[in-house]
N, CA, C and O of each residue as an XYZ file, in Angstrom:
340
protein
N       1.259     32.859   -118.650
C      -0.105     32.861   -118.183
C      -1.069     33.156   -119.328
O      -2.151     32.572   -119.400
N      -0.684     34.046   -120.208
C      -1.558     34.399   -121.323
C      -1.739     33.205   -122.263
O      -2.846     32.947   -122.735
N      -0.661     32.486   -122.530
C      -0.752     31.312   -123.411
C      -1.638     30.242   -122.781
O      -2.430     29.602   -123.473
N      -1.507     30.049   -121.479
C      -2.336     29.071   -120.772
C      -3.810     29.482   -120.840
O      -4.684     28.644   -121.063
N      -4.076     30.764   -120.649
C      -5.451     31.264   -120.723
C      -6.046     31.038   -122.111
O      -7.171     30.555   -122.234
N      -5.300     31.384   -123.143
C      -5.778     31.189   -124.517
C      -5.991     29.708   -124.821
O      -6.963     29.336   -125.477
N      -5.080     28.870   -124.342
C      -5.219     27.429   -124.536
C      -6.465     26.886   -123.863
O      -7.168     26.052   -124.435
N      -6.747     27.354   -122.647
C      -7.963     26.920   -121.948
C      -9.203     27.331   -122.727
O     -10.126     26.533   -122.888
N      -9.235     28.564   -123.209
C     -10.403     29.029   -123.972
C     -10.615     28.185   -125.225
O     -11.745     27.829   -125.557
N      -9.526     27.870   -125.915
C      -9.625     27.017   -127.101
C     -10.204     25.658   -126.728
O     -11.128     25.171   -127.380
N      -9.657     25.046   -125.674
C     -10.131     23.725   -125.267
C     -11.585     23.777   -124.815
O     -12.357     22.872   -125.132
N     -11.974     24.815   -124.081
C     -13.380     24.945   -123.677
C     -14.296     24.936   -124.900
O     -15.286     24.206   -124.938
N     -13.957     25.748   -125.893
C     -14.784     25.814   -127.117
C     -14.865     24.451   -127.798
O     -15.934     24.024   -128.235
N     -13.731     23.782   -127.882
C     -13.702     22.486   -128.554
C     -14.434     21.415   -127.755
O     -15.127     20.583   -128.340
N     -14.296     21.416   -126.438
C     -15.031     20.453   -125.622
C     -16.534     20.676   -125.776
O     -17.294     19.713   -125.880
N     -16.965     21.928   -125.791
C     -18.382     22.233   -125.995
C     -18.848     21.729   -127.359
O     -19.917     21.131   -127.475
N     -18.045     21.974   -128.380
C     -18.396     21.513   -129.730
C     -18.534     19.997   -129.773
O     -19.394     19.468   -130.478
N     -17.679     19.290   -129.014
C     -17.718     17.833   -128.975
C     -18.770     17.304   -128.005
O     -18.970     16.093   -127.906
N     -19.440     18.202   -127.290
C     -20.463     17.778   -126.341
C     -19.903     17.223   -125.045
O     -20.574     16.449   -124.363
N     -18.680     17.607   -124.696
C     -18.040     17.127   -123.474
C     -18.201     18.158   -122.356
O     -17.942     19.345   -122.552
N     -18.625     17.699   -121.203
C     -18.714     18.578   -120.038
C     -17.342     18.696   -119.410
O     -16.549     17.755   -119.441
N     -17.067     19.858   -118.841
C     -15.768     20.114   -118.220
C     -15.958     21.061   -117.052
O     -17.005     21.693   -116.907
N     -14.932     21.149   -116.222
C     -14.907     22.077   -115.098
C     -13.957     23.206   -115.464
O     -12.780     22.968   -115.732
N     -14.469     24.442   -115.476
C     -13.592     25.573   -115.771
C     -12.489     25.643   -114.728
O     -12.682     25.285   -113.566
N     -11.340     26.106   -115.164
C     -10.143     26.052   -114.329
C      -9.374     27.370   -114.396
O      -9.495     28.127   -115.359
N      -8.589     27.626   -113.364
C      -7.627     28.732   -113.378
C      -6.211     28.179   -113.401
O      -5.235     28.926   -113.326
N      -6.115     26.865   -113.505
C      -4.819     26.186   -113.507
C      -4.433     25.829   -114.941
O      -5.024     26.324   -115.900
N      -3.440     24.968   -115.066
C      -2.987     24.559   -116.398
C      -3.591     23.218   -116.808
O      -3.055     22.541   -117.686
N      -4.702     22.830   -116.180
C      -5.376     21.600   -116.570
C      -6.882     21.780   -116.431
O      -7.362     22.686   -115.749
N      -7.611     20.888   -117.100
C      -9.071     20.922   -117.107
C      -9.571     19.512   -116.826
O      -9.045     18.544   -117.375
N     -10.581     19.392   -115.977
C     -11.240     18.104   -115.749
C     -12.350     17.962   -116.772
O     -13.222     18.823   -116.891
N     -12.304     16.857   -117.511
C     -13.266     16.633   -118.595
C     -14.022     15.331   -118.354
O     -13.420     14.292   -118.084
N     -15.338     15.399   -118.456
C     -16.197     14.228   -118.314
C     -16.160     13.455   -119.625
O     -16.569     13.965   -120.668
N     -15.670     12.231   -119.566
C     -15.572     11.387   -120.753
C     -16.681     10.346   -120.762
O     -17.216     10.014   -121.820
N     -17.023      9.840   -119.604
C     -18.054      8.812   -119.504
C     -17.448      7.471   -119.153
O     -16.263      7.381   -118.833
N     -18.267      6.419   -119.212
C     -17.788      5.100   -118.783
C     -16.659      4.535   -119.641
O     -15.973      3.608   -119.210
N     -16.450      5.064   -120.830
C     -15.367      4.588   -121.702
C     -14.052      5.312   -121.426
O     -13.145      5.273   -122.257
N     -13.932      5.971   -120.272
C     -12.767      6.787   -119.960
C     -11.460      6.004   -120.039
O     -10.475      6.529   -120.558
N     -11.416      4.784   -119.549
C     -10.166      4.004   -119.577
C      -9.737      3.707   -121.005
O      -8.548      3.754   -121.319
N     -10.688      3.404   -121.862
C     -10.385      3.137   -123.271
C      -9.859      4.392   -123.954
O      -8.879      4.342   -124.697
N     -10.515      5.509   -123.698
C     -10.082      6.778   -124.303
C      -8.678      7.131   -123.817
O      -7.827      7.529   -124.612
N      -8.437      6.986   -122.520
C      -7.105      7.281   -121.999
C      -6.047      6.412   -122.675
O      -4.997      6.912   -123.077
N      -6.318      5.122   -122.800
C      -5.354      4.206   -123.414
C      -5.112      4.548   -124.880
O      -3.971      4.538   -125.342
N      -6.165      4.845   -125.601
C      -6.001      5.181   -127.021
C      -5.252      6.488   -127.211
O      -4.476      6.630   -128.156
N      -5.481      7.457   -126.306
C      -4.710      8.702   -126.378
C      -3.236      8.418   -126.097
O      -2.357      8.941   -126.781
N      -2.973      7.596   -125.095
C      -1.594      7.236   -124.763
C      -0.896      6.575   -125.948
O       0.273      6.849   -126.218
N      -1.612      5.707   -126.650
C      -1.045      5.053   -127.838
C      -0.691      6.059   -128.921
O       0.161      5.784   -129.767
N      -1.340      7.227   -128.906
C      -1.036      8.297   -129.865
C      -0.011      9.281   -129.304
O       0.283     10.303   -129.923
N       0.532      8.962   -128.119
C       1.537      9.821   -127.509
C       0.962     11.001   -126.748
O       1.678     11.959   -126.458
N      -0.315     10.944   -126.424
C      -0.977     12.027   -125.690
C      -1.250     11.526   -124.277
O      -2.019     10.585   -124.075
N      -0.618     12.159   -123.316
C      -0.733     11.718   -121.924
C      -1.793     12.548   -121.212
O      -1.703     13.774   -121.154
N      -2.784     11.871   -120.678
C      -3.816     12.481   -119.843
C      -3.900     11.647   -118.566
O      -3.483     10.489   -118.545
N      -4.433     12.231   -117.524
C      -4.470     11.547   -116.235
C      -5.884     11.144   -115.858
O      -6.807     11.952   -115.961
N      -6.066      9.894   -115.420
C      -7.372      9.468   -114.928
C      -7.635     10.097   -113.559
O      -6.700     10.453   -112.842
N      -8.891     10.230   -113.210
C      -9.249     10.859   -111.935
C     -10.023      9.926   -111.020
O     -10.627     10.377   -110.047
N     -10.015      8.629   -111.317
C     -10.746      7.663   -110.491
C     -10.260      7.697   -109.049
O     -11.059      7.503   -108.133
N      -8.999      7.932   -108.826
C      -8.438      7.991   -107.485
C      -8.963      9.168   -106.671
O      -8.798      9.214   -105.452
N      -9.589     10.110   -107.347
C     -10.188     11.272   -106.685
C     -11.711     11.157   -106.655
O     -12.416     12.150   -106.472
N     -12.208      9.929   -106.838
C     -13.645      9.650   -106.865
C     -14.342     10.346   -108.033
O     -15.500     10.751   -107.931
N     -13.617     10.476   -109.140
C     -14.157     11.040   -110.377
C     -13.880     10.031   -111.501
O     -13.077     10.302   -112.394
N     -14.539      8.879   -111.455
C     -14.157      7.757   -112.318
C     -14.369      7.982   -113.817
O     -13.773      7.268   -114.624
N     -15.183      8.932   -114.206
C     -15.467      9.145   -115.633
C     -14.782     10.384   -116.196
O     -15.128     10.855   -117.279
N     -13.816     10.904   -115.459
C     -13.151     12.141   -115.880
C     -11.667     11.923   -116.146
O     -11.026     11.032   -115.589
N     -11.155     12.776   -117.021
C      -9.726     12.849   -117.282
C      -9.230     14.238   -116.925
O      -9.947     15.226   -117.084
N      -8.012     14.303   -116.447
C      -7.330     15.573   -116.219
C      -6.491     15.828   -117.462
O      -5.573     15.070   -117.775
N      -6.818     16.899   -118.161
C      -6.153     17.223   -119.423
C      -5.371     18.515   -119.236
O      -5.941     19.551   -118.896
N      -4.069     18.448   -119.458
C      -3.211     19.614   -119.319
C      -3.307     20.483   -120.562
O      -3.350     19.980   -121.684
N      -3.339     21.783   -120.352
C      -3.321     22.741   -121.453
C      -1.913     22.751   -122.031
O      -0.938     22.948   -121.305
N      -1.810     22.541   -123.328
C      -0.513     22.509   -123.986
C      -0.330     23.680   -124.927
O      -1.005     24.703   -124.814
N       0.577     23.516   -125.841
C       0.793     24.523   -126.887
C      -0.390     24.464   -127.854
O      -1.150     23.496   -127.823
N      -0.565     25.465   -128.704
C      -1.653     25.398   -129.683
C      -1.612     24.113   -130.520
O      -2.657     23.519   -130.786
N      -0.433     23.684   -130.931
C      -0.327     22.465   -131.736
C      -0.710     21.233   -130.918
O      -1.396     20.343   -131.420
N      -0.273     21.180   -129.673
C      -0.615     20.040   -128.813
C      -2.116     20.000   -128.528
O      -2.723     18.929   -128.542
N      -2.710     21.154   -128.272
C      -4.146     21.211   -128.014
C      -4.937     20.751   -129.236
O      -5.905     20.001   -129.111
N      -4.524     21.199   -130.402
C      -5.206     20.795   -131.639
C      -5.069     19.288   -131.865
O      -6.017     18.634   -132.298
N      -3.905     18.750   -131.574
C      -3.676     17.297   -131.728
C      -4.578     16.506   -130.782
O      -5.129     15.476   -131.171
N      -4.731     16.976   -129.553
C      -5.619     16.333   -128.594
C      -7.051     16.337   -129.119
O      -7.717     15.302   -129.101
N      -7.526     17.474   -129.580
C      -8.911     17.581   -130.062
C      -9.115     16.665   -131.263
O     -10.136     15.984   -131.356
N      -8.164     16.644   -132.174
C      -8.248     15.765   -133.339
C      -8.382     14.300   -132.914
O      -9.199     13.553   -133.453
N      -7.570     13.913   -131.945
C      -7.615     12.534   -131.458
C      -8.956     12.237   -130.789
O      -9.530     11.170   -131.006
N      -9.459     13.163   -129.982
C     -10.755     12.950   -129.336
C     -11.876     12.848   -130.363
O     -12.786     12.032   -130.216
N     -11.811     13.669   -131.391
C     -12.835     13.610   -132.450
C     -12.884     12.228   -133.083
O     -13.963     11.707   -133.364
N     -11.721     11.637   -133.306
C     -11.644     10.321   -133.922
C     -12.229      9.236   -133.024
O     -12.746      8.231   -133.510
N     -12.144      9.446   -131.714
C     -12.569      8.424   -130.760
C     -14.029      8.513   -130.335
O     -14.672      7.503   -130.052
N     -14.537      9.738   -130.297
C     -15.874      9.929   -129.707
C     -16.977      9.923   -130.744
O     -18.149     10.071   -130.399
């Protein structure tokens, strides 16, 4: 639980730095507003081996569900998002 909490805090800070809106969570995932290019971002992350879930099926078409990972995985996700956005 502590690792998940620290991972969420790291991701929150990084999403804010990148200008991405998100929904704070008590779970092991965060909903992040990506915008209309969400499908492209999801596909490009997948091509880099980073799996995120689209939320269009939940009537949240511009959001991704991003799981909190290890510190290295979280950093890799942020690096990839920086390159794309």
